[in-house]
C-alpha positions as CSV (number, residue, x, y, z in Angstrom):
1,M,-24.0,51.1,53.4
2,R,-21.9,49.0,51.9
3,M,-22.5,44.7,51.6
4,I,-21.2,42.0,49.8
5,L,-23.0,39.5,48.2
6,A,-21.2,36.1,46.9
7,A,-22.4,33.9,43.6
8,A,-25.5,32.1,44.0
9,V,-28.8,31.9,41.9
10,F,-31.4,34.0,43.9
11,L,-30.4,36.8,46.1
12,V,-32.0,37.6,49.3
13,S,-33.6,41.6,49.7
14,T,-32.3,44.2,51.8
15,P,-35.0,45.4,54.3
16,A,-33.2,47.9,55.5
17,L,-33.3,49.8,52.0
18,A,-35.3,47.4,50.1
19,V,-33.5,46.0,46.9
20,D,-34.1,42.7,45.4
21,L,-31.8,40.8,42.8
22,V,-32.9,37.6,41.5
23,G,-30.8,35.8,39.0
24,E,-27.6,33.5,38.3
25,F,-23.8,35.2,39.7
26,R,-22.0,34.2,37.6
27,Q,-20.4,34.6,33.6
28,G,-23.4,34.6,31.5
29,G,-26.4,35.3,34.0
30,M,-29.0,37.9,34.1
31,I,-29.6,39.6,36.9
32,L,-33.1,41.2,37.8
33,G,-33.1,44.1,40.5
34,A,-35.6,45.7,42.1
35,A,-35.7,49.1,44.8
36,E,-37.9,51.7,45.8
37,P,-39.2,54.0,42.7
38,G,-36.9,56.6,42.0
39,S,-34.1,55.5,42.7
40,E,-31.0,55.8,40.4
41,V,-28.8,52.9,39.7
42,S,-25.5,52.0,38.1
43,L,-23.2,48.9,37.6
44,D,-19.4,49.9,37.9
45,G,-20.1,53.5,37.1
46,N,-22.8,52.8,34.2
47,V,-26.2,54.5,34.5
48,L,-28.9,51.6,34.5
49,S,-32.5,52.3,33.1
50,V,-34.7,51.8,35.5
51,T,-38.9,51.3,35.4
52,P,-41.1,53.8,37.1
53,Q,-41.8,50.9,39.6
54,G,-38.3,50.6,40.7
55,R,-37.3,47.6,38.7
56,F,-34.0,47.1,36.9
57,V,-32.0,44.7,34.4
58,F,-28.1,43.9,34.1
59,G,-25.9,40.6,33.3
60,F,-22.4,39.3,32.4
61,G,-20.8,38.6,30.1
62,R,-18.7,35.7,28.9
63,D,-15.0,36.7,30.3
64,H,-16.5,38.5,33.0
65,G,-14.5,38.9,36.2
66,P,-15.3,37.8,39.6
67,D,-16.7,41.3,40.7
68,A,-18.5,43.9,40.1
69,T,-19.8,46.9,41.9
70,L,-23.9,47.7,41.9
71,A,-24.3,51.4,43.5
72,I,-28.2,52.8,44.5
73,T,-28.9,55.9,45.4
74,H,-32.6,56.0,47.1
75,P,-35.4,58.8,47.1
76,D,-34.2,60.2,50.0
77,G,-30.1,60.2,48.7
78,T,-29.3,57.9,50.6
79,P,-26.4,55.6,48.7
80,Q,-25.6,52.0,49.7
81,S,-23.1,49.8,47.2
82,V,-23.1,46.2,46.9
83,S,-20.3,44.6,46.5
84,L,-21.3,41.3,43.8
85,S,-19.2,38.2,43.2
86,I,-19.4,36.4,39.9
87,A,-18.8,32.6,39.5
88,P,-16.2,31.9,36.8
89,R,-17.4,28.6,34.6
90,D,-15.4,26.0,32.7
91,Y,-16.0,26.2,29.0
92,D,-16.3,22.9,26.7
93,I,-13.9,23.3,23.1
94,Q,-16.2,22.1,20.5
95,R,-14.7,21.0,17.2
96,I,-17.2,21.0,14.2
97,D,-15.8,19.8,10.1
98,G,-17.1,19.6,7.2
99,L,-18.1,23.5,7.3
100,P,-18.0,25.1,3.7
101,Q,-14.2,26.6,3.4
102,G,-15.8,29.6,1.7
103,K,-17.4,29.6,4.8
104,V,-14.8,29.5,6.8
105,G,-11.5,32.0,5.8
106,G,-10.1,33.1,2.8
107,F,-12.9,35.2,2.0
108,S,-12.4,37.7,-0.9
109,E,-12.9,41.7,-0.8
110,A,-16.6,41.8,-1.7
111,T,-17.3,38.6,1.0
112,L,-15.5,40.6,3.4
113,K,-17.3,43.7,2.9
114,R,-20.5,41.7,2.9
115,I,-20.0,40.6,6.4
116,Q,-19.1,43.9,7.4
117,A,-22.1,45.2,6.3
118,D,-24.7,42.0,7.9
119,N,-22.3,43.0,11.2
120,A,-23.3,46.3,11.2
121,Q,-26.9,45.4,10.9
122,V,-27.1,43.3,13.8
123,A,-25.2,46.1,15.8
124,A,-27.9,48.6,15.1
125,A,-30.6,46.2,15.6
126,R,-29.2,45.6,19.2
127,A,-28.5,49.2,19.8
128,N,-32.4,49.8,18.8
129,T,-34.1,49.4,22.1
130,D,-36.8,50.7,24.5
131,L,-37.8,51.6,27.7
132,S,-40.4,48.2,27.6
133,E,-40.6,45.9,29.9
134,Y,-41.7,42.9,28.2
135,F,-38.4,40.7,30.2
136,L,-39.5,41.1,33.6
137,D,-42.4,38.3,32.3
138,G,-39.6,35.7,31.6
139,F,-38.5,34.1,29.0
140,I,-40.0,30.4,27.4
141,W,-37.6,28.1,25.0
142,P,-38.0,28.9,21.7
143,T,-38.4,25.6,20.2
144,K,-37.4,22.0,21.3
145,G,-34.5,19.7,20.1
146,R,-31.1,17.9,21.2
147,I,-28.7,20.8,22.2
148,S,-26.2,20.5,19.9
149,G,-23.8,23.1,21.4
150,V,-23.8,24.9,24.2
151,Y,-22.9,29.1,25.7
152,G,-19.4,29.9,25.7
153,S,-17.5,26.8,24.1
154,Q,-14.2,27.2,22.0
155,R,-15.1,26.6,18.9
156,V,-12.4,25.2,16.4
157,L,-14.0,25.2,12.7
158,N,-12.6,22.9,9.8
159,G,-10.1,22.3,12.2
160,E,-8.9,26.1,13.0
161,P,-9.7,27.7,16.3
162,R,-12.7,30.8,16.0
163,R,-14.2,33.2,18.3
164,P,-16.4,31.0,21.0
165,H,-19.8,30.4,20.8
166,F,-22.4,32.8,22.5
167,G,-25.4,31.2,21.9
168,I,-27.4,27.6,22.9
169,D,-27.6,25.5,19.5
170,I,-31.1,23.1,19.1
171,A,-30.8,20.6,16.5
172,A,-34.6,20.1,14.8
173,P,-36.0,19.6,11.5
174,T,-35.9,22.1,9.1
175,G,-39.3,23.8,9.0
176,T,-39.3,23.5,12.9
177,P,-41.7,26.1,14.3
178,V,-39.7,28.9,16.4
179,V,-41.5,31.4,18.5
180,A,-41.0,34.8,20.3
181,P,-38.5,33.8,23.5
182,A,-40.2,37.0,25.3
183,S,-42.3,39.9,24.1
184,G,-40.7,42.2,22.2
185,T,-39.8,44.1,19.0
186,V,-38.6,43.2,16.1
187,T,-35.6,45.3,15.5
188,L,-34.4,42.9,12.8
189,A,-35.4,40.5,9.8
190,E,-33.1,39.6,6.9
191,S,-33.0,36.4,5.1
192,D,-29.8,36.1,3.8
193,H,-26.9,36.9,6.3
194,F,-24.0,35.3,5.1
195,F,-22.9,33.7,8.1
196,T,-26.3,33.4,9.9
197,G,-28.8,33.0,7.2
198,G,-32.4,33.9,8.3
199,I,-31.8,35.7,11.3
200,V,-34.2,38.0,13.5
201,I,-34.3,39.9,16.5
202,L,-36.3,40.7,19.4
203,D,-35.7,44.0,21.7
204,H,-37.3,43.2,25.3
205,G,-36.6,46.3,26.9
206,H,-33.9,48.0,28.5
207,S,-30.9,46.7,26.2
208,V,-32.2,42.9,26.5
209,S,-32.1,41.3,23.3
210,S,-32.2,37.7,21.8
211,T,-31.2,37.1,18.5
212,L,-32.4,34.1,16.3
213,F,-31.0,32.5,13.5
214,H,-30.3,29.9,10.4
215,L,-33.8,30.5,9.9
216,H,-35.5,28.6,6.9
217,S,-38.5,31.2,7.0
218,V,-38.0,34.7,8.9
219,D,-42.3,35.2,9.1
220,V,-42.0,38.7,11.1
221,E,-40.8,42.4,9.6
222,V,-39.3,44.6,11.0
223,G,-41.4,47.5,13.7
224,Q,-43.2,44.4,14.5
225,R,-44.8,43.5,18.2
226,V,-45.0,39.4,18.7
227,D,-46.2,38.2,22.1
228,K,-44.4,35.6,23.7
229,G,-44.7,32.1,21.9
230,Q,-45.8,33.9,18.7
231,L,-44.7,32.4,15.4
232,I,-41.5,34.1,14.2
233,G,-40.0,31.8,11.9
234,T,-38.7,28.1,11.6
235,V,-35.7,26.3,11.8
236,G,-33.1,25.4,9.2
237,A,-29.3,25.7,7.8
238,T,-28.7,28.6,6.7
239,G,-25.6,30.4,6.4
240,R,-23.2,28.8,8.0
241,A,-24.3,25.6,9.5
242,T,-23.7,21.7,8.7
243,G,-27.8,20.6,9.3
244,P,-30.9,22.2,10.4
245,H,-30.5,24.3,13.9
246,L,-31.6,27.2,15.6
247,D,-28.7,28.9,17.5
248,W,-30.4,31.5,20.2
249,R,-28.5,34.1,21.3
250,M,-29.1,36.6,24.4
251,N,-27.4,40.2,24.6
252,W,-28.2,43.0,27.6
253,G,-25.9,45.4,25.4
254,S,-23.3,44.4,24.6
255,Q,-23.0,41.6,27.3
256,R,-23.1,37.9,26.3
257,L,-26.2,36.1,28.1
258,D,-26.3,32.5,28.5
259,P,-30.0,32.3,27.3
260,Q,-30.1,28.8,29.4
261,L,-29.2,30.3,32.6
262,V,-32.6,32.8,31.7
263,A,-34.9,30.5,30.4
264,G,-33.8,27.5,32.6
265,P,-34.1,23.8,31.5
266,M,-35.6,22.8,28.2
267,P,-39.2,21.2,29.0
268,E,-39.6,17.9,28.3
């Protein structure tokens, strides 16, 4: 059986084969799925982890193309193919001036080695996922404040084009509490990465992770299990920053997700 689903916020179930898909079908969106327990699921040929209850998750990166295919093999062997339509987005250009030039370019060999080591730590932490199901319990904003940077925007730093921004920047005073946006396990907790300063990475299970950085204080340790809403650190201006703020990023594997699409509008 094959069907085509257009971009939408919520998708209805398929009663005949009992498959539900809920989420933002657009670049940066995260989708929660449910199939019959015992089903096998893949996205564009990549096998997904499925919980014993038949739940699964996947997402679309910033520059994902307009189409994807979800394949389900039901417990009785019945195949199902779902064609997904992913809505494109328009991204802003954000110019940030006043950064220390030593944090923008012209890095020494020693600094480049430090950046490479930081990046390797982050990649290893994001790859360190398990089959916990914390991602199913929803996400909250890790702190409150003015949104000073949005997902996907092309960054121009001190007049020089750089990589797009993959998170949400929340401006708040230094020392403002930062809490876990969802329950999870700490896979990285460092206080002095070159670009990100104080950084914490939380694994929410099934390759879903949150990264929070520019922290003034880091109040958790690697291997620690934290609950949604539990204090993990405080807002700061560490790393490459012009002022105190929290940068919150989300990943599904290597796909960069938009936290604002996952958590919804910031509460008043």
